[in-house]
C-alpha positions in Angstrom: -36.0 -37.5 -18.9 -34.0 -40.5 -17.7 -31.0 -40.4 -15.6 -29.0 -43.9 -15.2 -28.1 -43.7 -11.2 -26.5 -47.2 -11.0 -23.8 -47.0 -8.5 -25.0 -43.5 -6.9 -24.9 -43.8 -3.2 -28.4 -44.6 -1.7 -29.0 -41.1 -0.2 -28.0 -39.5 -3.1 -31.3 -41.4 -4.5 -33.4 -41.3 -2.2 -32.4 -37.4 -1.5 -32.8 -36.2 -5.2 -30.0 -35.0 -7.5 -28.6 -31.2 -8.2 -27.6 -31.7 -11.6 -25.7 -29.7 -14.2 -27.9 -27.9 -16.6 -27.5 -26.1 -19.7 -30.8 -24.3 -19.9 -31.8 -23.4 -16.5 -32.6 -20.5 -15.3 -29.0 -19.1 -14.7 -27.3 -20.2 -17.7 -24.9 -22.4 -19.3 -23.4 -24.5 -16.4 -25.9 -23.8 -12.9 -27.5 -26.7 -11.3 -31.2 -27.9 -11.4 -32.4 -29.7 -7.8 -34.9 -32.3 -7.9 -36.7 -34.1 -5.2 -38.5 -37.1 -4.3 -42.0 -37.1 -5.8 -44.4 -36.0 -2.6 -46.7 -39.1 -2.1 -50.2 -37.8 -3.2 -49.2 -35.9 -5.4 -50.1 -37.2 -8.5 -46.7 -36.3 -10.1 -45.6 -40.2 -10.0 -45.6 -40.6 -6.1 -44.9 -43.8 -4.4 -42.5 -45.0 -7.5 -39.0 -45.5 -5.8 -36.7 -42.9 -7.7 -39.0 -41.0 -9.0 -38.0 -37.3 -8.2 -39.6 -33.6 -10.0 -38.0 -30.7 -10.5 -37.8 -27.6 -7.3 -35.9 -25.0 -9.2 -32.5 -23.8 -10.4 -29.6 -22.8 -8.5 -26.4 -20.5 -9.8 
């Protein structure tokens, strides 16, 4: 999934977004937490702006 972060504050892009989700663990309206990929994780680490899913929050 791609997300256009044009115009987002730099700190929010670096820290990772908390996005509304319709398909998360807590049902419609919950949020999915994403964080920057760790270097060496094999999950696209090193790519500026690459984030990985951390979990769902109500």
